[in-house]
C-alpha positions in Angstrom: 90.3 107.0 72.1 89.8 108.8 75.8 90.8 105.8 78.0 89.9 106.2 81.9 92.5 105.5 84.3 91.8 103.6 87.3 94.3 104.4 89.9 93.9 101.7 92.3 95.4 102.7 96.0 96.1 99.8 97.6 98.0 101.2 100.0 99.5 100.3 103.5 100.4 102.8 106.0 103.8 102.5 107.5 104.3 105.9 110.2 107.6 106.5 111.2 109.9 109.8 111.6 110.2 110.1 107.8 106.4 110.5 107.1 104.2 107.3 105.3 104.6 105.0 103.3 102.2 104.1 100.1 101.9 101.9 98.1 99.5 101.0 95.1 98.9 99.7 91.5 97.8 101.8 89.0 95.7 99.6 86.0 93.1 101.3 82.9 89.8 100.9 83.1 90.0 97.2 82.2 91.6 96.3 85.0 95.3 95.9 83.1 98.5 97.6 85.0 99.9 100.8 83.9 103.8 100.7 83.2 105.3 103.9 83.8 102.6 105.8 84.8 103.5 108.8 86.9 102.7 109.0 90.8 103.5 111.9 92.4 102.2 113.7 95.7 99.8 116.8 94.1 101.5 120.1 94.0 105.3 118.3 94.7 108.3 118.0 92.5 109.9 115.6 94.8 107.4 113.1 96.0 107.2 111.0 92.5 107.0 107.7 91.2 106.9 105.8 87.8 105.3 102.5 88.1 107.0 99.2 86.9 106.0 96.5 84.3 103.1 95.5 87.3 102.0 99.1 87.6 103.3 99.0 91.1 104.4 102.2 92.6 105.9 103.4 96.3 105.9 106.9 97.7 107.0 108.3 101.4 104.9 111.0 101.8 106.0 113.5 104.1 104.7 113.8 107.8 103.9 117.3 107.1 101.3 116.2 104.2 100.0 113.0 105.6 96.5 114.2 106.2 96.0 116.3 103.7 98.1 114.4 100.8 96.3 114.2 97.3 98.0 111.6 95.0 97.9 112.7 91.1 98.7 110.1 88.7 99.5 110.7 84.6 100.3 108.7 82.0 100.8 110.0 78.4 97.6 108.9 76.1 95.1 109.2 79.2 92.9 111.6 80.0 92.4 113.6 83.0 89.7 112.6 84.8 
């Protein structure tokens, strides 16, 4: 069964010396929050978060990647889009 993954990037940006904070909620196609989804800065192994019971995550992007950052969401049982 192929499920569509919808990542709602309800993000708030806060600028500072340490980078940009990005927060959001990951939900499935039916609008249900996904627990345990891995949210990461594409190409990075150190900027990673896992969604909580409500599908929420938070990341801090390094200053050098703020304008060109791509976030990837993955979870077992879902196909990459």
